[in-house]
C-alpha positions as CSV (number, residue, x, y, z in Angstrom):
1,M,34.3,-104.3,-29.0
2,K,32.2,-106.8,-27.1
3,D,28.5,-106.5,-27.0
4,A,27.1,-105.4,-23.6
5,I,25.3,-108.0,-21.5
6,P,21.7,-107.0,-21.0
7,L,20.8,-106.6,-17.4
8,P,17.6,-108.3,-16.0
9,S,14.7,-106.2,-15.4
10,Q,14.4,-104.7,-11.8
11,S,10.6,-104.8,-11.8
12,L,8.7,-107.7,-10.3
13,D,5.5,-109.3,-11.3
14,P,2.5,-107.6,-9.4
15,N,1.4,-111.2,-8.5
16,V,4.7,-111.9,-6.9
17,L,4.5,-108.9,-4.8
18,A,1.0,-109.6,-3.8
19,L,2.1,-113.1,-2.7
20,L,5.1,-111.7,-0.8
21,G,2.9,-109.2,1.0
22,L,0.5,-112.0,1.9
23,V,3.2,-114.2,3.3
24,A,4.7,-111.2,5.2
25,A,1.3,-110.5,6.8
26,L,0.9,-114.1,7.7
27,V,4.3,-114.3,9.4
28,I,3.7,-111.1,11.2
29,L,0.3,-112.3,12.5
30,T,1.8,-115.8,13.6
31,I,4.6,-114.1,15.5
32,S,2.3,-111.6,17.1
33,G,-0.1,-114.6,18.1
34,I,2.8,-116.3,19.6
35,A,3.8,-113.2,21.6
36,L,0.2,-112.8,22.8
37,Y,0.0,-116.5,23.9
38,V,3.2,-116.4,25.8
39,T,2.3,-113.2,27.6
40,Y,-1.2,-114.4,28.4
41,Q,0.2,-117.6,29.9
42,H,2.8,-115.7,31.8
43,P,1.1,-112.3,32.8
44,A,4.1,-111.3,34.9
45,L,6.0,-110.6,31.5
46,A,3.7,-107.8,30.4
47,Q,0.2,-106.8,29.2
48,P,-0.7,-109.2,26.5
49,L,-2.2,-107.0,23.9
50,T,0.4,-104.4,24.4
51,V,3.2,-106.8,23.7
52,A,1.4,-108.2,20.6
53,A,0.7,-104.8,19.2
54,G,4.4,-103.8,19.8
55,V,5.8,-106.8,18.1
56,A,3.4,-106.3,15.2
57,A,4.4,-102.6,14.9
58,V,8.2,-103.3,14.9
59,L,7.8,-106.1,12.4
60,L,5.6,-104.0,10.1
61,T,8.0,-101.2,10.2
62,A,10.9,-103.5,9.3
63,V,9.0,-105.0,6.4
64,G,8.1,-101.5,5.2
65,L,11.6,-100.3,5.4
66,A,12.9,-103.3,3.6
67,L,10.4,-103.0,0.7
68,T,10.9,-99.2,0.3
69,R,14.7,-99.3,0.4
70,R,15.1,-100.8,-3.1
């Protein structure tokens, strides 16, 4: 009978998780800032702070779901 091939560990290094969280936060802040700038330059689109907060909430929810689905 052949020996079973060991599977790689499913746990990630805490430093990698911290770095991933930091990168995700920076991306979310960048996208929110872009949305805020666009709505500030074109006020007819929407209220600037509401749009930026909505974009950040949607992105944070998506990241949270992606991290907890494993």
